[in-house]
C-alpha positions in Angstrom: 0.3 -17.2 -6.9 1.5 -18.1 -3.5 -1.2 -19.1 -1.0 -3.7 -20.3 -3.7 -4.4 -23.9 -4.5 -5.7 -25.4 -7.8 -9.1 -25.6 -6.2 -9.2 -21.8 -5.7 -9.0 -21.3 -9.4 -11.9 -23.6 -10.2 -14.0 -22.7 -7.1 -13.0 -19.1 -6.3 -15.2 -18.9 -3.2 -12.9 -21.3 -1.4 -10.2 -18.6 -1.0 -12.8 -16.7 1.1 -13.7 -19.6 3.4 -12.4 -17.7 6.4 -14.7 -14.8 5.8 -18.3 -16.1 5.6 -19.8 -12.7 5.2 -18.0 -12.2 1.9 -19.2 -15.5 0.6 -22.8 -14.7 1.5 -22.5 -11.2 -0.1 -21.1 -12.8 -3.3 -23.9 -15.4 -3.5 -26.6 -12.8 -2.9 -25.1 -10.5 -5.6 -24.9 -13.4 -8.0 -28.7 -14.0 -7.5 -29.6 -10.4 -8.3 -29.3 -8.3 -5.2 -26.6 -5.6 -5.7 -25.2 -3.5 -2.9 -24.4 0.2 -3.4 -20.8 1.1 -4.1 -19.5 3.0 -1.1 -16.3 3.8 -2.9 -15.4 7.2 -4.4 -13.0 6.7 -7.4 -11.8 3.5 -5.8 -11.3 4.9 -2.3 -13.2 3.8 0.7 -12.0 5.2 4.0 -11.8 2.7 6.8 -13.4 4.2 9.9 -11.5 1.8 12.2 -9.6 2.4 15.4 -6.1 1.2 16.2 -5.8 -2.5 16.9 -2.3 -3.3 18.0 -2.9 -7.0 18.5 -1.2 -8.0 15.2 1.7 -5.7 15.9 2.2 -7.1 19.4 2.4 -10.6 17.8 5.0 -9.4 15.3 7.0 -7.6 18.0 7.1 -10.7 20.2 9.2 -12.4 17.4 12.7 -11.8 16.3 12.3 -9.2 13.6 10.5 -8.5 10.3 12.3 -9.0 7.0 10.8 -7.6 3.8 11.2 -10.1 1.0 13.1 -8.7 -1.9 12.4 -10.7 -5.0 15.0 -10.0 -7.7 12.5 -10.8 -10.4 10.1 -8.2 -9.1 12.9 -5.6 -8.8 14.0 -6.3 -12.4 10.4 -6.0 -13.6 10.0 -2.7 -11.7 13.3 -1.5 -13.3 11.9 -2.4 -16.8 8.7 -0.6 -16.0 10.5 2.6 -15.0 12.8 2.3 -18.0 9.7 2.1 -20.2 8.1 5.1 -18.5 11.3 7.1 -19.0 11.7 6.2 -22.6 8.1 7.2 -23.3 8.3 10.5 -21.4 5.9 9.4 -18.7 6.2 11.2 -15.4 6.5 8.9 -12.4 6.4 9.9 -8.7 7.4 7.0 -6.4 5.8 7.2 -3.0 6.5 5.2 0.2 3.4 5.6 2.3 3.4 6.0 6.1 3.7 2.9 8.3 3.4 2.9 12.1 7.0 3.6 13.3 7.3 0.6 15.6 6.8 -1.8 12.7 9.2 0.2 10.6 11.9 0.1 13.2 11.4 -3.6 13.7 12.0 -4.3 10.0 15.5 -5.7 9.8 16.2 -4.8 6.1 14.3 -1.5 5.9 17.3 0.4 4.6 18.0 -2.1 1.9 14.4 -1.8 0.7 14.5 2.0 0.8 17.8 2.0 -1.1 16.2 0.2 -3.9 13.7 3.0 -4.3 16.3 5.7 -3.9 18.5 4.0 -6.5 15.7 3.9 -9.0 14.8 7.5 -8.3 18.3 8.5 -9.0 18.8 6.2 -12.0 15.6 7.5 -13.8 15.5 11.0 -12.3 12.0 10.4 -10.9 11.0 12.0 -7.6 10.7 9.7 -4.6 8.5 10.9 -1.8 9.4 9.0 1.4 6.8 9.2 4.2 8.4 6.5 6.3 9.3 9.0 9.0 6.4 11.4 8.6 4.7 12.7 11.7 1.7 10.5 10.9 4.0 7.4 11.6 4.2 8.2 15.3 0.6 8.3 16.2 -1.8 5.3 16.2 -4.7 7.7 15.9 -4.1 7.6 12.1 -3.8 3.8 11.7 -6.0 0.8 12.2 -3.0 -1.5 12.1 0.8 -1.0 11.7 0.6 -1.0 7.9 -2.7 0.6 7.1 -4.0 4.1 7.6 -7.6 4.6 8.8 -9.9 7.1 7.2 -8.5 10.1 9.3 -4.9 9.1 8.4 -5.6 8.4 4.8 -7.3 11.7 4.2 -4.5 13.6 6.0 -1.9 11.7 4.0 -3.7 12.3 0.7 -3.7 16.0 1.4 0.0 16.0 2.2 0.7 13.9 -0.9 -1.3 16.1 -3.2 0.5 19.2 -1.8 3.9 17.6 -2.2 3.2 16.4 -5.8 1.9 19.9 -6.6 5.0 21.5 -5.2 7.2 19.4 -7.5 5.9 21.5 -10.4 5.4 18.5 -12.7 1.6 18.8 -13.1 0.2 20.5 -16.2 -2.4 23.1 -15.3 -5.5 22.7 -17.5 -7.4 25.8 -16.5 
């Protein structure tokens, strides 16, 4: 677990030391005050506006390189193989990212080719939204890699439509 020290496992609060509000919320919850869950089935839209500061820092450097860990690729291959052998339907999805970050990623084609090769190998659909119209408008993002609430809801609608159009869902009505 890169980025964690031994202390983080014995005193988990330490890994949140840069976010004091999370620490306070955790202690308050421990002592009995519970906050309402604002998520719906795990989803909580982020009503945040575009903040390009982090992107500008990234763009001021040489380029981004996505780390491709051969062990993770092998594990993903094993997972997909297991799904195929057990007749599980898989739909692989590459979510929208802000296009300037995508274009700045040096090995983007290599990463995408991994997904495409697995899609072909196992005959699983691969829905690639890396050049979707959402990717070109900061209105839908709060940073280069994360959609805000507006973008997430538009993307979810597109994704649901595209999965439905694959004809792989069983209709139970």
